C-alpha positions in Angstrom: 78.2 83.0 87.3 81.5 84.5 88.7 82.4 83.5 91.8 84.5 87.0 93.2 84.9 85.6 96.2 85.9 82.4 95.1 90.4 81.2 95.8 91.9 81.4 91.9 92.2 77.7 91.3 94.9 76.2 88.9 94.1 74.2 85.6 96.3 71.2 84.8 97.7 71.3 80.8 95.8 68.1 81.1 92.3 69.4 82.0 93.4 72.3 79.6 93.8 70.5 76.3 91.0 68.4 77.1 88.2 71.2 77.4 89.2 72.1 73.7 88.2 69.0 72.1 85.4 67.8 70.8 86.7 64.1 72.4 87.9 62.4 74.8 91.3 62.2 73.7 93.4 59.7 76.1 97.6 57.4 75.3 96.6 54.4 74.4 98.8 53.3 77.1 96.8 54.7 79.8 93.1 53.5 77.4 94.4 49.7 78.2 95.3 49.9 81.9 92.0 51.5 82.7 89.6 49.6 80.9 91.2 46.1 81.5 92.5 47.2 84.6 88.5 48.4 85.8 87.5 45.0 84.7 85.2 47.2 81.6 83.8 49.4 84.4 86.3 52.4 82.3 83.8 51.6 79.3 80.8 53.8 81.0 83.5 56.9 82.5 84.6 56.6 78.1 81.3 56.7 76.9 80.2 59.5 79.4 83.3 62.1 78.7 83.1 61.2 75.3 79.0 62.6 74.7 80.1 65.8 77.3 83.0 66.9 75.1 80.3 66.6 72.4 77.7 68.4 74.9 79.8 71.4 75.6 80.0 72.1 72.0 75.9 71.8 70.9 74.5 71.8 74.6 71.8 69.1 73.7 72.5 65.3 75.2 72.6 64.3 78.7 76.2 62.6 78.9 75.7 60.3 82.4 72.0 58.7 80.5 74.5 58.4 76.7 76.7 56.5 78.9 74.7 54.6 81.1 72.9 53.1 77.6 75.3 53.6 75.2 74.5 51.1 72.9 72.0 53.4 71.5 74.2 56.0 71.3 77.6 54.5 69.4 76.6 53.9 66.7 76.0 58.1 66.3 79.0 58.6 68.3 80.9 56.6 65.5 79.3 58.9 63.1 80.1 61.5 64.5 84.3 60.9 65.0 83.9 59.5 61.3 82.3 62.8 60.4 85.6 64.9 61.7 88.1 62.4 60.4 86.2 63.5 56.8 86.1 66.8 57.6 90.0 66.6 58.3 90.9 65.3 55.1 92.1 61.4 57.0 91.2 58.7 55.0 92.2 56.1 58.4 91.1 52.9 58.2 87.9 53.6 60.5 84.5 52.4 59.8 82.4 54.3 62.2 79.0 51.6 61.3 80.6 48.5 61.9 82.8 49.0 65.2 79.6 50.6 67.2 77.5 47.5 65.8 80.1 45.2 66.8 80.3 46.9 70.2 76.7 46.8 71.2 76.5 43.3 70.0 79.6 42.2 72.2 77.2 44.9 75.1 74.3 42.3 74.9 76.0 39.3 74.8 77.9 40.5 77.7 74.5 41.6 79.3 73.1 38.3 78.6 75.6 36.0 79.7 76.2 38.4 82.9 72.3 37.6 83.7 72.6 34.0 83.0 75.6 33.7 85.8 74.1 35.7 88.4 70.6 33.3 87.7 73.6 30.2 87.8 72.8 29.6 84.3 75.6 27.7 82.4 77.7 29.1 85.4 81.0 28.7 85.4 81.1 28.8 81.3 79.2 32.1 81.2 80.9 33.7 83.9 84.1 32.6 82.4 83.0 33.8 79.0 81.1 37.3 80.4 84.6 37.7 81.7 86.2 37.4 78.4 84.2 39.5 76.5 85.9 42.4 78.3 88.8 42.2 76.1 87.3 42.5 72.2 84.9 45.1 74.0 88.1 46.7 74.9 89.2 46.0 71.4 86.5 47.7 69.7 86.5 51.0 72.1 90.2 50.9 71.0 90.4 51.2 67.7 87.8 53.7 68.3 89.9 55.7 70.0 92.1 55.6 68.2 90.5 57.8 65.7 89.1 59.9 68.2 92.5 60.8 69.3 93.1 61.2 65.7 90.2 63.2 65.0 91.6 66.0 68.0 94.7 65.8 66.3 96.7 63.9 68.9 97.2 60.5 67.8 99.1 59.6 70.9 97.0 61.0 73.1 99.6 62.3 74.9 97.5 65.2 76.7 96.4 62.8 78.6 98.6 59.9 79.2 99.1 60.7 83.2 98.0 58.3 85.9 95.9 60.4 88.5 94.6 59.5 92.4 91.4 59.0 90.3 92.8 56.4 88.3 94.6 54.9 90.9 91.7 54.6 93.0 89.6 53.0 90.7 92.3 50.8 89.3 92.9 49.1 93.4 88.9 48.5 93.0 89.0 46.7 90.0 92.3 44.7 91.4 89.7 44.2 93.9 87.2 42.8 91.2 89.3 41.1 89.2 90.4 38.6 92.3 87.6 38.3 93.7 86.5 37.1 90.0 89.0 34.7 89.7 88.8 33.7 93.0 85.1 32.8 92.3 85.9 31.3 88.9 87.9 28.5 90.6 86.2 28.0 93.1 83.1 27.3 91.3 85.5 25.0 88.9 87.1 22.8 91.9 83.4 22.5 93.9 83.9 24.8 96.5 81.0 27.3 95.6 
């Protein structure tokens, strides 16, 4: 419902460009910065934004739940991206099924390693392996991001390339987590912990 007493708001060009897309467009450099800078936490937001874009079209998804439980919905999302590319006549090297399966396997393996590390089983090796898995997970989702960008007609993600204040806040939190993780690994390796 439109509130006539509400002060007008100016929408940025970036938000306007993102609002009319069926998927979440982001530039490669911003993607990598946020994915690695937040120690992989960005993937939850990434899934949320993609499902929210799909929900804006079909009004039948719960984007938050699909982001939290991404392993159950990755195939569906990647299949939609592949279908959009096929409808456009684009034939990039995007095999959504293989990438989705790769993501699911890596995400489950990372979770299992994280739980083992939490219980002290195999530590510090399980801690280190869990941290290292961020990189292949990020690579799989990056391949999907390239396909998403192509499907939205913005291959370089220019519609979402600026770093916002919220991005900086998440990167600062991620930097703290990286420092604590690396210190914890160091302490475990030299016997301080």
